[in-house]
C-alpha positions in Angstrom: -158.8 -36.0 -60.0 -158.5 -39.7 -59.2 -157.0 -40.2 -62.7 -154.4 -37.5 -62.0 -153.4 -39.1 -58.7 -153.1 -42.5 -60.4 -150.9 -41.2 -63.3 -148.7 -38.9 -61.3 -145.1 -40.0 -60.9 -144.1 -41.6 -57.6 -140.7 -40.8 -55.9 -138.2 -43.6 -55.3 -137.3 -41.9 -52.1 -139.1 -43.8 -49.3 -139.8 -40.7 -47.2 -141.5 -38.9 -50.1 -143.0 -41.8 -52.0 -146.4 -40.9 -53.4 -146.5 -37.5 -51.7 -146.7 -35.6 -55.0 -149.5 -37.8 -56.3 -151.4 -37.4 -53.0 -151.2 -33.5 -53.2 -153.8 -33.1 -55.9 -156.7 -31.1 -54.6 -159.7 -29.2 -56.0 -161.5 -26.0 -55.1 -164.9 -24.9 -56.2 -165.3 -21.2 -57.1 -168.9 -20.5 -58.2 -169.5 -22.8 -61.2 -165.8 -23.5 -61.8 -163.7 -26.3 -60.3 -160.0 -25.6 -60.0 -157.7 -28.6 -59.7 -154.2 -28.0 -58.5 -151.2 -29.6 -56.8 -150.0 -28.3 -53.4 -146.5 -29.0 -54.6 -146.9 -26.7 -57.5 -143.2 -26.2 -58.0 -142.9 -29.8 -59.3 -145.7 -29.8 -61.8 -143.9 -27.9 -64.5 -140.6 -29.6 -63.9 -142.1 -33.1 -64.1 -144.4 -32.3 -67.0 -141.8 -30.5 -69.2 -138.5 -31.9 -68.0 -135.6 -29.8 -66.8 -131.9 -29.2 -66.9 -129.6 -31.0 -64.4 -127.2 -29.1 -62.2 -124.1 -30.9 -63.6 -125.4 -30.8 -67.2 -127.8 -32.9 -69.2 -131.5 -33.0 -68.9 -134.2 -34.9 -66.9 -136.8 -36.5 -69.2 -140.3 -35.2 -69.0 -143.0 -37.4 -67.4 -146.1 -36.2 -69.1 -149.0 -37.0 -66.8 -151.2 -33.8 -66.7 -151.8 -33.3 -70.4 -153.5 -36.7 -71.1 -155.9 -36.2 -68.2 -156.6 -32.6 -69.3 -157.5 -33.8 -72.9 -159.7 -36.5 -71.5 -161.6 -34.1 -69.3 -162.1 -31.7 -72.3 -163.5 -34.5 -74.4 -165.9 -35.7 -71.7 -167.0 -32.1 -71.0 -167.7 -31.6 -74.7 -169.7 -34.8 -74.9 -171.8 -33.9 -71.8 -172.4 -30.4 -73.2 -173.5 -31.7 -76.6 -175.8 -34.2 -75.0 -177.5 -31.5 -72.9 -178.0 -29.3 -76.0 -180.0 -32.1 -77.7 
């Protein structure tokens, strides 16, 4: 989760600066850990990009996918080491 907070985009607006990055939380449900952002409306828009009101597009800021891939690789390594 610390990696997500570090790689999340920061707003240039002084009032909201870093608020999106600080909003990452995790919940534990049984054996599962669910990581989500309290400002869930922004995650898709930032990760995939979106259309502007007056035309054109806002470039995507991919920050979730690299962390997800890293977590999958580390979980796979841990799982394989426990099987041996």
